[in-house]
C-alpha positions in Angstrom: 0.0 0.0 0.0 1.4 3.4 -1.0 0.2 5.2 2.2 1.9 2.7 4.5 5.3 4.5 4.7 3.5 7.8 5.3 1.4 6.4 8.0 4.4 4.9 9.7 6.2 8.3 9.6 3.1 10.0 11.0 2.8 7.5 13.8 6.5 8.0 14.7 6.0 11.7 14.7 2.9 11.5 16.9 4.7 9.1 19.3 7.7 11.5 19.6 5.4 14.4 20.2 3.5 12.5 22.9 6.7 11.7 24.7 8.0 15.2 24.5 4.6 16.6 25.7 4.6 14.1 28.7 8.1 15.2 29.7 6.9 18.9 29.7 3.7 18.0 31.7 5.9 16.2 34.3 8.3 19.2 34.5 5.5 21.7 34.9 3.8 19.5 37.6 7.1 19.4 39.6 7.6 23.1 39.2 4.0 23.9 40.3 4.3 21.5 43.3 7.5 23.2 44.3 6.1 26.7 43.8 3.0 25.9 45.9 5.3 24.9 48.8 7.3 28.1 48.8 4.8 30.8 47.8 2.2 32.3 50.1 -1.5 32.2 49.4 -2.3 35.3 47.3 -5.6 37.2 47.6 -8.2 36.8 44.9 -8.3 39.7 42.4 -11.6 41.5 41.9 -13.8 40.4 39.0 -11.8 37.2 38.3 -15.0 35.3 38.7 -16.2 36.9 35.5 -13.3 35.4 33.5 -13.6 31.9 32.0 -11.8 29.1 33.9 -8.6 27.9 32.2 -10.3 24.5 31.4 -13.2 26.3 29.8 -10.9 28.5 27.7 -9.0 25.5 26.5 -12.1 23.6 25.6 -13.6 26.6 23.8 -10.4 27.1 21.7 -10.2 23.4 20.8 -13.9 23.3 19.8 -13.2 26.3 17.5 -10.1 24.6 16.1 -12.1 21.5 15.3 -14.8 23.5 13.5 -12.1 25.4 11.6 -10.3 22.2 10.6 -13.6 20.6 9.5 -14.3 23.7 7.4 -10.9 23.6 5.8 -11.2 19.9 5.0 -14.5 20.5 3.3 -13.0 23.4 1.4 -10.1 21.2 0.2 -12.4 18.4 -0.8 -14.7 20.8 -2.7 -11.7 22.4 -4.4 -10.3 19.0 -5.4 -13.7 18.0 -6.8 -14.0 21.3 -8.7 -10.7 20.8 -10.3 -11.9 17.6 -11.9 -15.1 18.5 -13.7 -17.3 15.7 -15.1 -16.9 15.1 -18.8 -20.1 15.2 -20.8 
């Protein structure tokens, strides 16, 4: 199959990305745990309850990105189809 080498390369890239991301997550977790031990509790700033929670902001941005990617895929498929008009 012609796509097999490409799929293997993509899988290797995704695996490398996942490993790198996990290392960063682990480092940030350790940094946050250390910081929590040595920093005092800070007062809450006014009006922060009006801001979205970080989890909500991340979810919202990924939902938008998914819609954007779906739109771009449809556009690319439509463009490809338009470049191959049916012959009468």
